C-alpha positions as CSV (number, residue, x, y, z in Angstrom):
1,M,-25.6,-20.8,8.6
2,A,-24.8,-24.3,7.9
3,S,-22.6,-25.7,10.5
4,T,-19.7,-27.5,9.3
5,W,-17.4,-30.5,9.7
6,T,-14.9,-28.9,11.8
7,D,-17.7,-27.8,13.9
8,S,-19.7,-31.0,14.3
9,S,-16.5,-33.7,14.4
10,P,-15.3,-35.1,17.6
11,V,-11.8,-33.3,18.4
12,A,-10.7,-37.0,18.5
13,V,-11.7,-37.8,15.8
14,R,-9.2,-35.5,13.8
15,V,-6.1,-36.2,16.7
16,L,-6.4,-39.8,15.5
17,V,-6.0,-39.2,11.8
18,L,-3.4,-37.3,12.3
19,V,-1.5,-39.6,14.7
20,V,-2.0,-42.1,11.9
21,T,-0.6,-39.7,9.2
22,I,2.0,-39.6,11.0
23,H,2.9,-43.3,11.9
24,S,2.4,-44.4,8.1
25,L,5.2,-41.8,7.3
26,Q,7.1,-42.7,9.8
27,S,6.7,-47.0,8.7
28,H,7.6,-46.3,5.3
29,I,10.4,-48.2,4.5
30,E,13.3,-47.4,1.1
31,F,14.4,-49.8,-0.7
32,R,17.4,-49.6,-3.0
33,L,18.6,-52.3,-4.9
34,C,21.8,-52.9,-6.6
35,Q,22.8,-55.8,-8.3
36,S,26.5,-57.1,-7.0
37,S,27.5,-61.1,-8.2
38,G,23.8,-61.6,-8.8
39,L,22.9,-60.7,-4.9
40,A,20.8,-57.3,-3.7
41,L,22.1,-54.7,-1.4
42,M,19.0,-53.8,0.6
43,R,18.8,-51.6,3.7
44,R,15.5,-51.5,5.3
45,R,14.0,-50.0,9.0
46,F,11.8,-52.3,10.2
47,A,10.6,-54.0,13.6
48,L,12.9,-56.9,14.7
49,D,9.6,-59.6,15.2
50,R,6.5,-58.6,13.5
51,H,4.9,-61.5,15.7
52,A,5.7,-59.8,19.0
53,P,3.6,-57.7,20.6
54,N,6.2,-54.8,21.2
55,S,7.3,-54.6,17.7
56,Y,8.0,-51.4,17.1
57,K,11.5,-51.1,17.6
58,P,13.7,-50.6,14.4
59,A,16.5,-52.3,13.3
60,T,18.7,-52.0,10.1
61,A,19.8,-55.3,8.3
62,A,22.5,-55.2,5.8
63,F,22.8,-57.9,3.6
64,L,26.3,-58.4,1.9
65,R,27.9,-60.5,-0.9
66,I,26.9,-64.2,0.8
67,D,27.6,-67.0,-1.5
68,D,26.0,-70.0,0.5
69,G,22.8,-70.6,2.1
70,E,24.3,-70.8,5.5
71,G,25.7,-67.5,5.2
72,I,22.3,-66.4,5.1
73,K,20.8,-68.0,7.7
74,R,23.7,-66.8,9.9
75,E,23.1,-62.8,8.8
76,A,19.4,-63.5,8.9
77,E,19.9,-64.9,12.7
78,K,22.0,-62.0,13.6
79,N,19.2,-59.1,12.3
80,G,16.0,-60.7,13.6
81,F,15.1,-62.0,10.1
82,V,14.8,-65.8,10.7
83,N,11.2,-65.9,11.0
84,L,11.0,-63.8,7.8
85,F,13.2,-66.7,5.9
86,E,11.1,-69.3,7.4
87,E,7.9,-68.5,5.6
88,G,10.2,-67.8,2.7
89,A,11.5,-71.2,2.8
90,A,8.3,-72.9,3.7
91,V,6.3,-70.9,0.3
92,L,9.4,-72.1,-1.7
93,G,8.9,-75.9,-0.2
94,R,12.0,-76.2,1.9
95,R,11.5,-76.9,5.4
96,D,14.7,-77.1,6.4
97,R,16.2,-74.1,7.5
98,E,20.0,-75.3,6.9
99,C,19.1,-74.9,3.2
100,L,18.0,-71.4,3.4
101,C,19.0,-70.1,-0.9
102,P,19.4,-66.9,-2.2
103,E,15.7,-67.5,-3.7
104,A,14.4,-67.4,0.2
105,Y,16.2,-63.9,0.5
106,R,14.6,-62.7,-2.9
107,W,11.2,-63.9,-1.8
108,C,11.7,-61.6,1.5
109,F,12.6,-58.8,-0.7
110,T,9.6,-59.1,-2.9
111,E,7.3,-59.2,0.3
112,F,9.4,-56.1,1.7
113,L,8.4,-54.2,-2.1
114,A,4.8,-55.2,-1.6
115,M,4.3,-54.1,2.1
116,D,5.8,-51.1,1.0
117,V,3.4,-50.6,-1.7
118,R,0.6,-51.0,0.7
119,I,2.2,-48.6,3.5
120,L,2.6,-46.2,0.5
121,K,-1.0,-45.7,-0.2
122,V,-2.5,-46.3,3.4
123,G,-0.1,-43.0,3.8
124,L,-1.1,-41.0,0.9
125,I,-4.8,-41.3,1.8
126,C,-4.2,-40.4,5.3
127,F,-2.4,-37.8,4.3
128,G,-4.7,-36.5,2.0
129,L,-7.2,-36.7,4.9
130,A,-5.1,-34.6,6.7
131,A,-4.9,-31.3,4.5
132,M,-8.6,-31.7,4.0
133,L,-8.7,-31.5,7.3
134,A,-6.5,-28.2,7.5
135,L,-8.0,-26.9,4.5
136,Q,-11.6,-26.7,5.7
137,T,-10.1,-25.7,9.5
138,V,-8.3,-22.4,7.3
139,L,-11.4,-22.2,5.5
140,W,-14.2,-22.3,8.3
141,G,-12.9,-22.2,11.1
142,Q,-13.6,-19.3,11.5
143,A,-17.4,-18.9,11.2
144,P,-18.6,-18.8,15.1
145,P,-21.1,-22.0,15.4
146,Q,-25.2,-21.2,15.3
147,D,-26.9,-20.0,17.9
148,P,-29.5,-23.1,19.0
149,S,-31.5,-21.0,20.5
150,Q,-32.2,-19.0,17.2
151,G,-34.5,-21.8,16.1
152,A,-35.7,-22.4,12.6
153,G,-35.6,-20.4,9.5
154,P,-32.7,-17.5,8.7
155,A,-30.2,-17.7,11.5
156,A,-28.4,-15.0,12.3
157,G,-24.7,-16.2,11.3
158,N,-22.5,-14.0,10.4
159,D,-24.8,-11.7,8.7
160,G,-26.4,-10.0,12.0
161,L,-29.9,-10.8,10.7
162,P,-32.1,-11.9,13.9
163,P,-34.5,-15.0,13.1
164,V,-37.7,-14.2,11.5
165,P,-40.5,-15.2,14.4
166,Q,-43.1,-17.8,13.3
167,G,-46.4,-15.8,11.4
168,L,-44.2,-13.3,9.0
169,D,-42.6,-14.1,5.7
170,V,-40.4,-11.4,5.2
171,Q,-40.4,-10.1,1.5
172,T,-37.4,-9.5,-0.5
173,R,-39.4,-7.0,-3.2
174,G,-42.3,-5.0,-2.3
175,P,-43.5,-0.9,-2.2
176,V,-41.3,1.6,-1.0
177,H,-42.7,3.5,2.1
178,E,-44.1,6.6,0.7
179,A,-42.3,8.7,3.2
180,F,-39.1,7.6,2.3
181,A,-39.4,8.2,-1.8
182,T,-42.6,8.7,-3.5
183,P,-43.1,9.9,-7.3
184,A,-44.2,13.2,-8.7
185,A,-45.9,11.3,-11.7
186,E,-49.1,12.7,-13.0
187,P,-52.3,12.8,-10.7
188,A,-54.4,10.8,-11.2
189,P,-57.2,8.4,-8.5
190,T,-55.1,5.1,-7.4
191,Q,-56.6,1.6,-8.2
192,L,-59.4,0.5,-6.7
193,V,-58.9,-3.3,-4.4
194,P,-61.8,-5.8,-3.6
195,K,-60.7,-6.1,0.0
196,E,-61.2,-4.1,3.0
197,P,-57.4,-4.0,4.6
198,P,-57.1,-5.4,8.1
199,K,-56.7,-2.9,11.2
200,P,-53.5,-1.8,11.2
201,L,-50.6,-3.3,12.9
202,Q,-49.3,-2.8,16.3
203,E,-45.3,-1.5,15.5
204,M,-42.6,-0.1,17.9
205,P,-39.9,1.4,16.5
206,P,-36.3,-0.9,16.4
207,E,-33.8,-0.7,19.1
208,E,-31.5,1.2,17.1
209,K,-31.8,4.2,14.7
210,P,-29.2,6.0,12.6
211,E,-27.7,8.9,14.0
212,G,-29.0,12.5,13.3
213,N,-32.4,14.0,13.7
214,V,-34.6,11.3,12.3
215,A,-38.2,10.5,12.9
216,W,-40.2,7.3,13.0
217,I,-43.2,7.1,10.6
218,G,-45.4,4.3,11.2
219,G,-45.8,1.6,8.3
220,Y,-49.3,1.0,6.4
221,W,-51.3,-2.1,4.7
222,S,-50.4,-2.2,1.0
223,Y,-52.4,-4.6,-1.8
224,D,-50.7,-7.4,-3.6
225,E,-52.6,-8.3,-6.4
226,E,-50.7,-11.3,-6.7
227,R,-51.5,-13.1,-4.1
228,K,-54.9,-11.4,-3.5
229,D,-54.2,-9.9,-0.2
230,F,-52.7,-7.3,1.6
231,L,-48.6,-6.8,3.1
232,W,-47.4,-5.0,5.8
233,V,-45.2,-1.9,4.6
234,S,-43.0,-1.6,7.3
235,G,-42.4,1.5,9.4
236,T,-39.1,3.7,8.3
237,W,-36.3,6.0,10.1
238,R,-36.9,9.2,7.7
239,T,-34.6,12.2,7.9
240,P,-37.4,15.2,6.9
241,P,-37.1,16.9,3.8
242,P,-35.8,20.6,5.0
243,G,-39.1,22.5,6.0
244,K,-41.7,20.0,5.9
245,R,-43.9,17.6,7.6
246,W,-45.3,14.2,6.4
247,V,-49.4,14.1,6.3
248,A,-50.3,10.6,6.2
249,G,-52.2,8.7,3.8
250,Y,-55.1,6.3,4.7
251,W,-57.6,3.8,2.9
252,R,-60.9,5.0,2.0
253,P,-64.3,2.9,1.4
254,E,-65.8,3.3,-2.3
255,G,-68.8,1.3,-2.7
256,D,-67.6,-2.7,-1.9
257,Q,-64.3,-1.7,-2.4
258,W,-61.3,0.0,-1.1
259,Q,-58.7,3.1,-2.3
260,W,-55.8,4.1,-1.3
261,V,-55.3,7.9,-0.6
262,P,-51.6,8.6,-0.7
263,G,-49.4,10.6,1.7
264,M,-47.4,13.4,1.2
265,W,-44.7,16.0,2.1
266,A,-46.5,19.2,3.1
267,K,-44.9,22.6,4.1
268,S,-44.6,23.2,7.1
269,E,-45.0,27.2,8.0
270,N,-43.9,26.9,12.1
271,E,-42.4,24.0,14.0
272,Q,-44.5,25.2,16.9
273,N,-47.7,25.3,14.9
274,T,-49.7,22.4,14.1
275,A,-52.0,24.0,12.5
276,H,-51.6,23.5,8.6
277,E,-54.1,24.7,5.4
278,M,-54.4,22.3,2.7
279,T,-56.1,23.7,-0.6
280,Y,-57.9,21.4,-2.8
281,M,-57.6,22.1,-6.4
282,P,-60.0,21.2,-9.8
283,A,-58.0,19.0,-11.6
284,P,-54.9,19.9,-13.6
285,P,-55.1,19.4,-17.1
286,A,-52.3,17.1,-18.7
287,P,-49.1,18.2,-19.6
288,P,-48.5,20.1,-22.8
289,A,-46.3,18.5,-26.1
290,V,-43.4,20.3,-25.5
291,A,-39.9,19.5,-27.6
292,P,-37.2,18.1,-25.1
293,P,-34.5,20.1,-23.6
294,A,-31.3,20.3,-25.4
295,Q,-28.2,19.5,-24.0
296,P,-27.3,20.7,-20.3
297,P,-25.2,24.3,-20.5
298,T,-23.0,23.2,-17.7
299,P,-21.9,19.3,-16.3
300,D,-23.9,20.3,-13.2
301,A,-27.0,21.3,-14.6
302,F,-30.3,19.5,-14.6
303,Y,-33.5,20.3,-16.4
304,V,-36.6,21.3,-14.3
305,P,-40.2,20.4,-15.9
306,G,-43.1,22.4,-16.4
307,A,-45.8,22.5,-14.3
308,W,-49.5,23.9,-13.9
309,G,-50.6,26.5,-11.9
310,W,-53.3,28.0,-10.4
311,H,-54.2,32.0,-11.3
312,N,-57.4,33.9,-10.0
313,A,-58.7,36.0,-12.5
314,G,-57.5,39.1,-13.3
315,Y,-55.1,41.5,-15.6
316,V,-52.1,40.5,-16.6
317,M,-48.9,41.6,-18.2
318,E,-47.9,40.5,-21.8
319,G,-45.9,41.9,-24.5
320,G,-46.2,45.4,-21.7
321,N,-50.2,45.3,-21.8
322,Q,-52.6,44.6,-19.4
323,V,-54.6,41.0,-20.6
324,W,-57.5,40.3,-18.4
325,H,-57.4,36.7,-17.7
326,E,-60.0,34.1,-16.1
327,A,-59.7,32.2,-13.3
328,G,-57.3,28.7,-14.2
329,Y,-54.7,26.9,-14.8
330,A,-51.9,28.4,-16.9
331,W,-48.4,26.9,-17.7
332,T,-45.3,27.6,-16.7
333,A,-42.0,26.4,-18.9
334,G,-39.4,24.1,-17.5
335,Y,-35.9,25.7,-17.3
336,W,-32.1,24.3,-16.3
337,A,-30.9,24.3,-12.8
338,R,-27.9,23.8,-11.1
339,V,-27.3,20.6,-9.0
340,Q,-27.1,20.3,-5.1
341,P,-24.7,17.4,-4.2
342,G,-26.5,15.6,-1.7
343,Y,-30.1,16.7,-3.0
344,V,-32.8,15.7,-5.1
345,W,-35.1,18.5,-6.4
346,V,-38.3,17.1,-6.5
347,Q,-40.3,18.8,-9.3
348,A,-43.7,20.6,-8.4
349,H,-46.9,18.1,-8.9
350,Y,-49.8,17.6,-7.7
351,R,-51.8,14.7,-5.6
352,W,-55.1,13.1,-5.6
353,T,-57.3,13.3,-2.8
354,P,-61.2,12.3,-3.0
355,S,-61.8,16.1,-2.5
356,G,-59.2,17.4,-5.4
357,Y,-55.8,17.5,-5.8
358,V,-53.3,19.4,-3.6
359,Y,-50.6,21.2,-5.4
360,I,-47.2,20.6,-3.5
361,P,-44.5,23.1,-5.0
362,G,-40.9,21.7,-5.9
363,Y,-38.9,21.3,-2.8
364,W,-35.5,20.0,-1.9
365,D,-35.3,16.3,-0.7
366,L,-32.4,14.2,0.6
367,A,-30.8,11.4,-1.7
368,V,-32.0,7.9,-0.8
369,G,-28.7,7.1,0.3
370,R,-29.1,9.9,3.2
371,R,-32.6,9.6,4.2
372,G,-32.8,7.5,7.0
373,M,-33.8,3.5,7.1
374,L,-36.1,1.6,5.2
375,Y,-37.0,-1.6,6.3
376,T,-38.8,-4.9,4.3
377,P,-42.5,-5.2,3.4
378,V,-43.8,-8.5,5.5
379,Y,-46.9,-10.9,5.5
380,V,-48.3,-11.2,8.4
381,D,-50.7,-14.1,9.6
382,M,-52.7,-12.9,12.3
383,A,-54.1,-16.6,12.9
384,V,-50.1,-17.0,14.2
385,V,-49.2,-14.1,15.8
386,G,-52.4,-13.3,17.7
387,P,-54.5,-9.8,18.0
388,G,-51.9,-8.3,20.8
389,Y,-49.1,-9.2,18.5
390,V,-46.5,-5.9,18.3
391,Y,-44.4,-6.0,15.3
392,T,-40.8,-4.6,14.9
393,P,-39.1,-4.2,11.9
394,A,-35.5,-5.5,11.8
395,Y,-34.5,-6.4,8.2
396,A,-33.3,-3.2,6.0
397,V,-32.8,-2.6,2.4
398,P,-30.0,-0.8,0.9
399,E,-30.8,1.8,-1.0
400,T,-28.4,0.0,-3.9
401,V,-30.6,-2.4,-4.4
402,V,-33.8,0.0,-4.3
403,V,-32.2,2.2,-7.1
404,D,-31.0,-0.7,-9.2
405,S,-34.2,-2.6,-9.4
406,M,-36.8,0.7,-8.6
407,F,-40.3,0.5,-10.1
408,I,-43.0,3.2,-10.4
409,R,-46.7,2.1,-10.0
410,P,-48.6,5.3,-11.2
411,A,-52.0,3.8,-10.5
412,Y,-51.1,3.2,-7.3
413,C,-48.5,6.3,-6.4
414,H,-45.6,4.4,-5.1
415,Y,-42.6,3.2,-6.6
416,Y,-41.6,-0.5,-5.3
417,Y,-38.4,-2.1,-6.1
418,G,-37.3,-6.0,-6.2
419,D,-38.0,-8.3,-8.9
420,Y,-40.9,-7.1,-11.3
421,Y,-39.6,-7.8,-14.4
422,G,-40.9,-9.7,-17.3
423,P,-44.1,-9.2,-19.8
424,A,-46.3,-9.6,-16.6
425,Y,-46.0,-7.1,-14.6
426,G,-46.9,-4.4,-17.6
427,P,-50.1,-4.9,-17.6
428,M,-50.4,-4.5,-13.9
429,G,-48.7,-1.1,-14.3
430,F,-45.1,-1.8,-13.5
431,E,-42.7,0.5,-15.1
432,A,-39.0,0.1,-14.9
433,C,-37.7,3.6,-13.5
434,I,-34.4,3.4,-15.6
435,V,-37.3,2.8,-18.5
436,Y,-39.6,5.6,-17.1
437,S,-37.1,7.9,-16.8
438,R,-36.2,8.1,-20.2
439,S,-39.3,10.2,-20.7
440,H,-40.6,11.5,-17.7
441,Y,-38.8,13.6,-14.5
442,D,-37.9,11.2,-11.9
443,A,-35.8,12.9,-9.1
444,V,-34.2,9.7,-8.0
445,F,-32.9,9.2,-11.5
446,V,-31.7,12.9,-12.4
447,Y,-29.9,12.7,-9.7
448,E,-28.2,8.9,-10.1
449,R,-27.1,10.5,-13.5
450,W,-25.8,13.2,-12.3
451,D,-23.6,10.9,-9.7
452,H,-22.3,8.5,-12.3
453,R,-20.9,11.4,-14.4
454,A,-17.7,10.0,-14.4
455,D,-19.1,6.9,-16.2
456,P,-20.9,7.9,-19.5
457,R,-22.3,4.8,-20.2
458,W,-23.7,4.4,-16.7
459,E,-27.6,4.7,-18.1
460,S,-27.0,2.7,-21.1
461,V,-25.7,0.0,-19.2
462,Q,-28.4,0.3,-16.6
463,F,-31.1,0.5,-19.5
464,D,-29.9,-3.0,-20.8
465,I,-29.6,-4.8,-17.9
466,C,-33.0,-3.9,-17.1
467,I,-34.2,-5.2,-20.6
468,G,-32.1,-8.1,-20.5
469,R,-33.5,-9.2,-17.3
470,G,-36.9,-8.8,-18.3
471,A,-36.1,-10.9,-21.5
472,G,-34.3,-13.9,-18.8
473,R,-30.6,-13.2,-20.1
474,Y,-29.7,-11.8,-16.4
475,P,-30.4,-12.1,-13.1
476,C,-32.8,-11.0,-11.4
477,P,-32.8,-10.0,-7.7
478,P,-34.2,-13.4,-5.4
479,R,-37.2,-13.1,-4.5
480,A,-36.6,-15.6,-1.9
481,F,-35.9,-14.7,2.0
482,V,-34.0,-18.0,3.0
483,G,-30.0,-18.2,2.0
484,V,-30.6,-14.3,1.7
485,G,-26.9,-13.1,3.3
486,V,-24.7,-10.0,3.5
487,G,-22.9,-9.4,0.4
488,V,-24.1,-12.8,-1.1
489,G,-25.4,-13.0,-4.9
490,V,-28.1,-15.0,-5.1
491,G,-28.8,-16.7,-8.5
492,G,-26.0,-14.5,-9.8
493,Y,-27.4,-11.4,-8.3
494,G,-24.4,-9.4,-7.1
495,M,-25.9,-7.4,-4.2
496,A,-27.5,-8.5,-0.8
497,V,-31.0,-7.5,-0.7
498,V,-31.7,-7.7,3.0
499,V,-29.1,-6.6,5.4
500,A,-28.8,-5.8,9.0
501,P,-29.6,-2.1,9.8
502,S,-26.1,-1.9,11.5
503,R,-24.1,-3.6,8.7
504,L,-26.0,-1.0,6.3
505,A,-25.2,2.1,8.3
506,A,-21.3,1.2,8.9
507,A,-21.0,0.8,4.7
508,R,-22.6,4.2,4.6
509,G,-19.4,5.7,7.4
510,T,-22.0,6.4,9.5
511,R,-23.8,4.7,12.7
512,M,-26.7,3.6,14.7
513,E,-27.7,4.7,17.7
514,R,-29.2,3.0,21.0
515,L,-32.5,3.3,22.6
516,D,-33.6,2.7,25.6
517,M,-37.8,2.1,26.2
518,R,-38.7,5.6,27.0
519,A,-36.8,7.1,23.7
520,R,-38.9,4.2,21.7
521,M,-42.2,4.7,23.1
522,E,-41.6,8.8,22.7
523,H,-40.7,8.0,19.2
524,R,-43.5,5.6,18.6
525,E,-46.4,8.4,20.4
526,R,-44.8,10.4,18.0
527,A,-45.8,8.1,14.7
528,E,-48.7,7.7,16.4
529,A,-50.0,11.6,15.9
530,I,-48.7,11.2,12.4
531,R,-51.2,8.6,12.0
532,H,-54.2,10.3,13.6
533,V,-53.7,13.3,10.6
534,A,-54.5,10.6,8.5
535,M,-57.6,10.0,10.3
536,E,-58.5,13.3,10.4
537,R,-57.9,13.3,6.4
538,S,-60.8,10.4,6.1
539,R,-63.2,12.2,8.1
540,N,-62.4,15.8,5.9
541,E,-61.5,14.3,2.6
542,V,-65.3,13.8,1.4
543,A,-65.9,12.8,-2.4
544,G,-66.2,16.1,-4.9
545,I,-63.3,17.7,-6.9
546,P,-64.3,21.2,-6.8
547,K,-64.5,23.8,-9.4
548,Q,-62.4,26.4,-7.8
549,P,-60.0,26.3,-4.8
550,R,-61.0,25.1,-1.8
551,A,-59.2,25.3,1.8
552,A,-59.3,23.4,4.9
553,T,-57.1,23.2,7.9
554,L,-55.7,20.2,9.2
555,H,-53.4,19.7,12.4
556,V,-49.9,18.4,11.4
557,P,-47.7,17.9,14.0
558,P,-44.0,18.2,13.4
559,T,-42.4,15.1,12.0
560,A,-39.0,14.9,13.9
561,H,-37.5,16.2,17.2
562,A,-33.8,17.3,17.7
563,N,-34.8,17.1,21.4
564,V,-36.2,13.4,21.1
565,A,-34.3,11.5,24.1
566,S,-31.7,8.9,23.6
567,T,-29.5,6.8,25.9
568,A,-26.7,7.4,23.5
569,H,-25.0,11.1,23.4
570,A,-25.2,12.2,20.0
571,P,-21.8,12.8,18.4
572,V,-21.0,15.5,17.0
573,H,-21.0,15.4,12.9
574,P,-19.5,17.7,10.7
575,A,-21.6,20.6,9.7
576,Q,-24.1,19.7,7.0
577,P,-24.0,20.8,3.6
578,A,-25.6,24.0,3.3
579,H,-29.3,23.9,2.1
580,P,-30.2,24.5,-1.1
581,Q,-31.1,27.7,-1.8
582,T,-33.8,28.1,-5.1
583,S,-31.9,31.5,-5.3
584,L,-29.1,29.1,-6.7
585,L,-32.2,28.1,-9.7
586,K,-33.1,30.2,-12.5
587,R,-36.1,31.9,-12.3
588,P,-38.9,30.9,-14.7
589,T,-40.5,33.4,-17.1
590,I,-44.2,33.5,-16.7
591,P,-46.4,36.2,-16.7
592,Q,-47.3,38.3,-14.0
593,K,-50.3,38.8,-12.5
594,S,-51.2,42.1,-11.1
595,Q,-53.0,40.5,-8.2
596,Q,-53.0,37.4,-6.1
597,K,-55.8,36.7,-4.3
598,N,-56.0,33.4,-1.7
599,G,-55.5,29.7,-3.3
600,E,-53.5,31.5,-6.0
601,H,-49.9,29.0,-6.1
602,K,-46.5,30.8,-6.9
603,Q,-44.5,28.3,-9.0
604,E,-41.4,27.3,-7.1
605,P,-38.6,25.8,-8.0
606,G,-37.5,28.8,-9.0
607,G,-38.9,31.0,-6.4
608,G,-40.7,32.9,-9.0
609,K,-44.4,34.1,-9.7
């Protein structure tokens, strides 16, 4: 925070300006002139003798009608203006004090007038300075002084952000942690990168967490093609989707290159049982070409897209007859469903792994603003921070910024946020979600359309802003962290891209809970347990796509636990909204199979087979 003049200037200087201003105004002399028998009538308040040390005694000199110099002299002596009249006589070349004449008086009046103008100018200048001083005090006087212990870099100031540690480069754009939000695009192997990622950072959860049953899910490395280097995707506080556990992703070598295997939310059958069966499937076909859905039947309806489902060989009923079908994929058509406020429907999809494709049935997830706390990615200079460095995320990203500048990158199975506008990013696989959602199902934007249903132009305006940013007509989110503050638009961008977590929670109408070191360590241990699942996956998921479903067992611990210790007492919350039931959704019409075998999948969102 930049310091103001009122903070750094001495108090004596400000007092001196005010004293000079007041004295100048008091010393101002008013002249009123009128003609009477050729002489002027003047009233003036001035010092008795301006040559004397103590010359601040006011006096009033009144000159009446005087016809001769002697009378002027007498009045001058009486009122203490002899010195001025002597000077006037000297100027006129008349050294004789007895010969003062009206011309000397007129010279005195001229001098008085010139002196008044000079004093008036000084007074106006001092008055202007005093007014500016008062205005600065009103506008900036409430700003707290900068803490000298914060050093250089973005200071905390009035935005509540802590100073950036040496060796960290906080980013205002980058990947969204995949546990916070992950796309359900068509599955495909992720992009290979030419460098080996560093060892995972030691990461400590922050000292505060959002209220409620949230879990700390640790961060991971992500490759940045522009900088040809890895950045750290900070860990996140996350409220798990109902009935889900997080299965973390990992990096795997592929020849002399490296490849990211994405994480996923797996179904939690039993909170006490850590064993989770994961079925690896053959590659699903590409979606068939289908006509776009018609208009929603009701204002709260949204269209659930169709999906491929694997079925084993057997008889199915078609047209009242049993027909034999070989094992393989069958397409289930889409259907209309009703929106559940506060939740988004993640459609059924597949996730690529080296051992095959994992089917993820559709599920309800929390709306983005209710999922927890997302933190900024950072670049880490290991030569500066050292090998024993422990990183703690401290800079939060508002969900409004994520939605406003959200991109999808299917080749990396990630969402991104920030300034990825312009023609250079299209070939790199970036596509704005507002554009992508016009031809594909995107759970976040399906819900955003409904949430902004009162504004029928919302989608078209967002689309126009996106195109305008790419063309340079509208300001993009800032790329530099320096100077970014709460509520401050940078470069014309109207939202803060980095905020303090406590301020973000307050803006949501929630609060942060303080954690002691014991509670933080418990959250860290849970995050390490989740990371161990990724290590188990890397050992089990060997290269090779199966021709038939193949099951394997992973030990996946619960992602969150309601009894995590905390120094703060849990507040009494209002009742949570009822868990959205799939029974609220219309069941799709699909062929009924005469038998089900191991590895067969039911098509979720409608709960039908």
